[in-house]
N, C-alpha and C positions, 0 to 999 in steps of 0.2 A: 269708724264711728266711736266716739268716746263712751264711757260707761253711762254718764249722765244723759247724753243724747239718745242712747239706746233706751234708757228708762223713759225719757220723754216721749219717744215714739210709741212705746208700749202703753204709756198712760193715755196718749191721744186715742189709741185704738180701743182702750178699755171703756172710755166714756163714763167714768164714775163721778159720783157727787161727794164732795168733801166739805165738812164744816170747818170754818175758821171762826171760832167764837170771839177772838180778841180784836173786835172791829174798832176799838178806840185807839189802837196802835197804828201809827202811820206805816210801819214796815208791813203789817198785815194787809193794809189797803194797797200798797204798792205791789205786794206779791199777788194779791187778787187780780189786779189789773193785768199783770204779766201772764198769770195762769190763764185768764180768759182770752187774752190776746193770742196766746200760743195754742189754745184749745186743749190744754192738758187735763182739765177736769171741769165739771160744773161746780160752782162754789156757792155755799150758803154762808152768809154773814149774819151774825146774831146782833140785833140792835135796831134802833129806829132808822128807817131808810133816809128820811130827811136830814137827820143829824149826821149820819155817816156821809151822805153826799155833800153836805155843807163843809165837813172836815176835808173831804177829798177835793173840793173845788179849788183849793190853793195848791194842790199837788199835781194837777194836770193829769188825771187818770181817766182817759176817755172810755175805757172798757168797763169801768166799775159798775155802771148801771145795768150791765148784763148779769150781775150776780142775783141770786135769790136772797131776799131779806126776810129774816124771821124776827119780828118784833115781839118780845115777851109780853108787852102791854096789850097787844090785840091779836095774837096769833090764834087762829081758829082751832088748832089742835091742842091748845094748852089744857083744856079740861080732860081730854082723853089721856094726854101724857102724864098729868098729875095723878090721875087715877091709877095708871100703870105703875108709876114710880112708888106710890103709896103701897100698892100690892107687893112690889119687889122688896120694900123695906118695912113691911108690917111686923116682921119679927123683932125689929128695932123700935117698934112703937110709933112709926111715922103715920100721921093722919094725912088725908087728902089735902086739907087746907095747908098743912106744913109742907107737903110736897109742892103744892102750887106756889107757895111763897119762895121755896128754894129754886124752882125752875124760873121764876120771874126775876130773881136777883143774882143767879149764878149761871153764866153762860156755859160753863164747863158741864154742869149737870144737864142743862137743856141740850147741849150738843150731843152728849152721850145718849140721851133719850131719843134724839132724832136718829142716831145710828142704831140703837136698840130696836126701834120700831120700823127700820127699813126706809126711813125718809131720807137718809144719807148713808153712804157706804163706809165712811171713815171720818176721823177728826184729827186736826193738827193744832196744837196749842203749846204754850210755854214761853212765848216771847215776853209776856208780862207776868206769868204765873210760875210758881215753883213746880218742880217735878212732883213733889208730894201732892200739891193741889190738883195737878193734871191727872195723876194716877188714881187719886181717891175715888172720884165718881166712876172711873172706868172699872175699878174692881168691885164697886158696890152695884153697878148697873149691868155692865157687860160681862164681868167675871172672866175667869180664865177659859181658854179654849178646851174642848173635850180632850181628856187624857193628859192635860197639862196642869201641873201643880204650882208652877213658878213663873212669874213674870220677870223677864230679864231684858237686856238690851245688847245692841251690837253696833259696830261701825263698819261700813264698807270702806276699805282703804284702797285707793287707786294709786299705785306707785309708778312714777314715770320711768321709762327706759329700764324696765324690769321684766325678766323672763320667768321669774319664780311665781309661785301661786298660779292663778289663771291669767297668765300674761300680765302680771303685775296687780291683779285684783285679788284682794283678800277680804275675808270677814274676820273681825276681831271681836271677841266676846269674853266675859261681860266687862265692859269698860265704863258703865254708868250707873248700875243699880245695886247689884247683890254684893255686899261688902266682903264677906268671908264665907263663900258657899261651902256647905258640907259635901261629902262625896256624892250623896244622892242629888243634891242641888246642882253640882257640877255636871253630873251626867245629864240632868234635865236641860241645862244650858246648852250642852253639846248637841243634844237631839234637836232642840228648837233652832239652834244656829245652823245646823245642816239643812233643815227645811227652809229657813230664810234664805240661805245662799242659793239653793236650788231655784227658788221662786224668782230671785232678783237677777241672778247671773246666768241662769239657764244651762248650767253644767253640773256634773255630779260633784258633790262635796267630798273632800278628803280632809278629815278632821284630825288635827293633832292636839292632844291634851298636853299642854306645856308644863314644864317643871325645870328646876335647876339640875335635874338628873335625867339621864337617858337609859332606860331599860335596866334599872338597878345599879347605875354607876354611883349613886349616893344613897345613904340611909338617913331618913329623917321622917318624923310624923307628917310633915308637909308633903313629902314624896308619897307616903303611904296613902294619903287622901286621894291623890291623883290616880294612883294604881287602882284603888277601890272604885273610883269614878269610872275608869275605863272598863272594869269588869261589869259594873251596873249598866253602863251604856250599851255594851256589846250584848248583854243578856236581853235588854229591852228592845234593842234595834239590831238584830243580828245581820241584817242586810246592809247596814251602814258601814262605809269604809272609814274606820276610826281606829286610832292606835295611840299608845303612850305608855309610860310617861316619856316625853321627848323634850330635849333642849331645843331652843329656837333654831339654832343652826342645823341640827339634825332633822328638824321638821321641814325646812324649806330649801336647804342646799343639797342637791342630789349626791354629790361626792361625799359629803359629811354624813348624810343619811345612810348611805351604803356602808360607811365605816363604823358608825355608832349603832346602827340598828339594821343590819343586813337582811333580816327576815321580815321586816315591817313592810306592809303594803302601802303605808302612808309616808314613811320617812323620806325626806327629800322632795316631796311633791305636794305637801299640804297646802290647801287654799283656805281652810277654816282653822283659825287659831283660837283655842279656848284657854284663857289664862286662869291660873289657880286662884286668883283673888282680884278684888277691885283695884287694889294698889298697882299691881303689875299690869293689869289691863289698861288702866287709865294712863299710867306712865308710858306704856308701850305704844299706844296709839298716838300720843302727843309727840313722842320721840320720832316716830316715822313721819308724822305730818310735818314737823318742823325741820328735821335734818334731811329727810329724803324728798322734801317738798311734795308730799303726797296729798291727794285730795281725800278728805275725810267726810263721809256722809253719815250723820247720826248725831246723837244716839237714836237708833231706831228701836222701838219697843217690840218685843215678841212674847207670845204667850197669852195675850188678851184675845177673847173670842172674836172680836172684830178690830180692825186696825185703828189704833189711836197712837199718835206719835208726839213725843215731847221735844220741844225746841230748847236750845240754850237761850237764856235771857239776853245774851250778847249777840244773838243771831242777826243776820242781815236779811233784807227782803229776798235776796237771791237764795239764801239758805231755806227760807220758807217755801219758795218755789220748788226747790229740789226735793225737800222732804215731802211736800204735797204730791209730787209726781211719784215718788217711791211708795207713798201710802196708797195711791191709786193702783199701783201695780200689785201691791200685797193683798188687795181685797180678794 
């Protein structure tokens, strides 16, 4: 069974409710139809049901009517939600009337409030909104998970015909959000990534903190940052199988791992790869995706109190289906 098929099976069993607020986008409607047909999740679409169904009528989406429709113009919970949002944002001076106006006009805020109040389990957006717009209401309403100070992202990479990692499955982080993490932030990314890998792949994470150096083979402030991050992560999570600094080949190739880092419990067997900055992470996942013809699932957001995931604006309907299934599993 492929990684995505296993995720879909788990999503079906989970029976979660996911908000898709971008109902004006045909890809979202096609994805909703497919999700409901496969039984991957219950779906809430934000918008007027008649308008959405009229748009969908030309797309031949027979399952779309099985979605739940939340129309901001007449939703019964709007008063309660606006009151709760005003309370959350009172330190910023938000009034209830301002909160009501925001929820009426911005589906991302309304979607986050549905998740916050337990009316939905997660949200997927970004087909038509920027990452900044998707994350802003998440951080204002849902905030970070307990004990987590940083929101970051990751990709699950599934490399065909590969025995490295977890039979070709890796987690790459951070490839989408944190530009130049400090040592403390890098340690936080590593810890969140390990938890995400365990949830999605159901095996123990083996985390490699990547660098152009392996165990002191090079000297540079960039290397020092990774070394410090390893110390912090080990102190914060002593149970975690994590090591570094490691070059990529030392991290995933058993023979090279033994040669370059013979005493490391991770070298040569890493399945979670933490890149030292966004440049290397973004370049790395795209190289593997294009040259190794790997499947790349993400960017998946980690560190938010409840799962909200951001899509690429170039995503396909199939991408939305996959990310929705992953979101359901991460609840």
